[in-house]
C-alpha positions as CSV (number, residue, x, y, z in Angstrom):
1,X,40.3,10.0,-26.4
2,X,43.8,11.4,-26.9
3,X,44.4,14.1,-24.3
4,X,45.5,17.3,-25.9
5,X,48.4,18.4,-23.7
6,X,49.2,21.6,-25.7
7,X,47.7,23.9,-23.1
8,X,49.0,27.0,-25.0
9,X,46.9,26.0,-28.0
10,X,43.9,25.4,-25.8
11,X,44.2,28.8,-24.2
12,X,44.1,30.4,-27.6
13,X,40.8,28.8,-28.4
14,X,37.5,30.7,-28.2
15,X,34.7,29.2,-26.1
16,X,33.1,28.1,-29.3
17,X,36.4,26.5,-30.3
18,X,36.5,24.6,-27.0
19,X,33.0,23.4,-27.7
20,X,34.1,22.1,-31.1
21,X,37.0,20.2,-29.5
22,X,34.7,18.7,-26.9
23,X,32.2,17.5,-29.5
24,X,35.0,15.9,-31.6
25,X,36.4,14.3,-28.5
26,X,33.0,12.7,-27.8
27,X,32.9,11.3,-31.3
28,X,36.4,9.9,-30.9
29,X,35.5,8.4,-27.5
30,X,32.5,6.7,-29.1
31,X,34.3,4.9,-31.8
32,X,37.3,3.9,-29.6
33,X,35.0,2.5,-26.9
34,X,32.8,0.7,-29.4
35,X,35.6,-0.9,-31.4
36,X,37.4,-2.0,-28.2
37,X,34.2,-3.6,-26.9
38,X,33.6,-5.3,-30.3
39,X,37.1,-6.9,-30.1
40,X,36.5,-8.1,-26.6
41,X,33.1,-9.5,-27.4
42,X,34.4,-11.3,-30.4
43,X,37.0,-13.2,-28.4
44,X,34.3,-14.1,-25.9
45,X,32.0,-15.4,-28.7
46,X,34.9,-17.4,-30.2
47,X,35.5,-19.1,-26.9
48,X,31.8,-19.8,-26.5
49,X,31.6,-21.3,-30.0
50,X,34.6,-23.5,-29.3
51,X,33.0,-24.7,-26.0
52,X,29.7,-25.5,-27.8
53,X,31.6,-27.5,-30.4
54,X,33.4,-29.5,-27.8
55,X,30.0,-30.3,-26.1
56,X,28.4,-31.6,-29.3
57,X,28.7,-35.2,-30.4
58,X,28.7,-36.0,-34.1
59,X,28.4,-39.4,-35.7
60,X,30.1,-38.1,-38.8
61,X,33.4,-36.1,-38.4
62,X,32.5,-34.1,-41.5
63,X,29.5,-32.7,-39.7
64,X,31.7,-31.6,-36.9
65,X,34.0,-29.7,-39.3
66,X,31.1,-28.1,-41.0
67,X,29.5,-27.1,-37.7
68,X,32.7,-25.6,-36.4
69,X,33.4,-23.7,-39.7
70,X,29.8,-22.3,-39.8
71,X,30.0,-21.2,-36.1
72,X,33.3,-19.4,-36.7
73,X,32.2,-17.8,-39.9
74,X,29.1,-16.5,-38.1
75,X,31.2,-14.9,-35.3
76,X,33.6,-13.4,-37.9
77,X,30.8,-11.9,-39.9
78,X,28.9,-10.5,-37.0
79,X,31.9,-8.8,-35.3
80,X,34.2,-8.0,-38.3
81,X,31.5,-6.9,-40.8
82,X,28.1,-6.3,-39.4
83,X,28.8,-4.7,-36.0
84,X,32.1,-3.0,-37.0
85,X,30.6,-1.3,-40.0
86,X,27.5,-0.2,-38.1
87,X,29.7,1.5,-35.5
88,X,31.8,3.2,-38.2
89,X,28.7,4.2,-40.1
90,X,27.3,5.8,-36.9
91,X,30.6,7.5,-36.2
92,X,30.8,9.0,-39.7
93,X,27.3,10.3,-39.5
94,X,27.9,11.9,-36.2
95,X,31.2,13.4,-37.3
96,X,29.7,15.0,-40.4
97,X,26.7,16.2,-38.4
98,X,29.1,17.9,-36.0
99,X,31.0,19.6,-38.8
100,X,27.8,20.8,-40.5
101,X,26.5,22.2,-37.3
102,X,29.7,24.1,-36.6
103,X,29.9,25.6,-40.2
104,X,26.3,26.6,-40.3
105,X,26.6,28.2,-36.9
106,X,29.6,30.2,-38.1
107,X,27.7,31.2,-41.3
108,X,25.0,32.8,-39.1
109,X,27.6,35.0,-37.4
110,X,29.2,36.3,-40.7
111,X,29.2,40.1,-41.1
112,X,29.0,39.8,-44.9
113,X,26.2,38.7,-47.2
114,X,26.7,35.1,-48.3
115,X,26.6,34.4,-52.1
116,X,23.8,32.3,-53.2
117,X,24.4,28.6,-52.7
118,X,24.7,26.6,-55.9
119,X,22.0,24.1,-56.5
120,X,22.5,20.7,-54.8
121,X,25.6,21.9,-52.9
122,X,25.7,21.0,-49.3
123,X,25.2,24.0,-47.1
124,X,28.2,23.3,-44.9
125,X,30.4,22.8,-48.0
126,X,29.2,26.1,-49.4
127,X,29.9,27.9,-46.1
128,X,33.4,26.4,-45.8
129,X,34.1,27.3,-49.5
130,X,33.1,30.9,-48.9
131,X,35.1,31.1,-45.7
132,X,38.1,29.6,-47.4
133,X,38.0,32.3,-50.2
134,X,37.3,35.2,-47.8
135,X,40.0,34.4,-45.3
136,X,42.5,32.6,-47.5
137,X,42.3,29.5,-45.3
138,X,43.9,27.1,-47.9
139,X,41.5,24.3,-47.0
140,X,40.9,23.1,-50.6
141,X,41.9,19.5,-49.6
142,X,39.7,19.5,-46.6
143,X,36.7,20.8,-48.7
144,X,37.3,18.1,-51.3
145,X,37.4,15.4,-48.5
146,X,34.3,16.8,-46.8
147,X,32.4,16.5,-50.1
148,X,33.4,12.9,-50.4
149,X,32.5,12.1,-46.8
150,X,29.1,13.8,-47.2
151,X,28.5,11.6,-50.3
152,X,29.3,8.5,-48.1
153,X,27.1,9.8,-45.3
154,X,24.2,10.2,-47.6
155,X,24.5,6.7,-49.0
156,X,24.6,5.3,-45.4
157,X,21.6,7.4,-44.4
158,X,19.4,6.8,-47.4
159,X,20.3,3.2,-48.4
160,X,22.2,1.7,-45.4
161,X,25.5,2.0,-47.2
162,X,24.3,-0.3,-50.0
163,X,25.2,0.8,-53.5
164,X,22.5,-1.1,-55.4
165,X,19.7,0.9,-53.8
166,X,21.5,4.3,-53.8
167,X,20.4,6.5,-56.7
168,X,23.7,8.4,-56.8
169,X,25.8,5.2,-56.8
170,X,27.8,6.2,-59.9
171,X,28.7,9.6,-58.5
172,X,29.7,8.0,-55.2
173,X,32.0,5.5,-56.9
174,X,33.8,8.4,-58.7
175,X,34.1,10.2,-55.4
176,X,35.8,7.2,-53.8
177,X,38.5,7.0,-56.4
178,X,41.8,8.0,-54.7
179,X,40.3,8.1,-51.2
180,X,42.4,5.9,-49.0
181,X,40.6,4.2,-46.1
182,X,37.1,3.9,-47.7
183,X,36.0,1.6,-50.4
184,X,33.3,-0.7,-51.8
185,X,33.1,-4.2,-50.5
186,X,31.1,-7.3,-51.3
187,X,31.6,-8.7,-47.8
188,X,28.1,-7.7,-46.8
189,X,25.7,-10.6,-47.8
190,X,23.2,-8.0,-48.9
191,X,25.5,-6.8,-51.7
192,X,28.1,-4.2,-52.4
193,X,28.4,-1.7,-49.6
194,X,30.6,1.1,-48.2
195,X,33.5,-0.3,-46.3
196,X,35.3,2.0,-43.8
197,X,38.7,0.7,-42.8
198,X,40.0,0.6,-39.2
199,X,41.7,3.9,-38.2
200,X,40.3,6.0,-41.0
201,X,37.8,7.9,-39.0
202,X,40.2,8.4,-36.1
203,X,42.6,10.1,-38.5
204,X,39.8,12.3,-39.9
205,X,38.8,13.3,-36.4
206,X,42.3,14.3,-35.5
207,X,42.7,16.4,-38.6
208,X,39.3,18.0,-38.1
209,X,40.4,18.9,-34.6
210,X,43.1,21.1,-36.1
211,X,41.4,22.9,-39.0
212,X,37.8,23.3,-37.8
213,X,38.4,25.5,-34.7
214,X,40.9,27.4,-36.7
215,X,38.2,28.5,-39.2
216,X,36.5,30.6,-36.5
217,X,39.7,32.1,-35.3
218,X,40.7,33.1,-38.8
219,X,37.3,34.7,-39.5
220,X,37.6,36.8,-36.3
221,X,41.1,37.9,-37.2
222,X,39.9,39.0,-40.7
223,X,37.0,40.9,-39.2
224,X,34.4,38.7,-40.9
225,X,32.1,38.4,-37.9
226,X,29.8,41.1,-36.4
227,X,31.3,43.3,-33.7
228,X,31.0,41.6,-30.4
229,X,32.4,38.3,-31.4
230,X,36.0,39.2,-30.8
231,X,35.8,39.2,-27.0
232,X,35.2,35.5,-27.2
233,X,39.0,35.1,-27.6
234,X,40.7,34.4,-24.3
């Protein structure tokens, strides 16, 4: 986890804001630890596969080449596709769950009556859209990205990231257009699936660390919470 050394910024956070930063830090720690461990384990498995090849005796050199290639492909697939994507899937799910929890919690503290949520709109997206309009937060890009990430999360949760079995596949494909860092790949032997590139989620976490706590602060400043929330500011 990258340590935030801007203590002045930290001191301006509410207790709730500090909780948000802690949760996001936990998500970041999870993906950093997991990916570092995967890289280490991959190198260990490559060495093991090489030792096994050297211990085997083949009558035909062609069999030796095939055995070696198959062993190396197996290691590459396991660590570069299967395990890596599962870790990134889990990270994305956890990140979106965290954002949803925060925005729904903030919605419950609002001092105004929320407009009716449009049908099929995610509750967190609806809350952030309303907050954005009420407090002039200028988070249109963040809202658009959140919608796309929720689409991806839903595909992962409901069909393991596989496009063929996801009933909203066409909508998801449109949502991925122009989104750098996430795409559709055929590397998974089960078929086309969501591929999350290295570093994408870490960047999303860092950006969320900036805008998400700021939502609560802006709502307090604009008097959009019930009386009694303001003393939460240090």
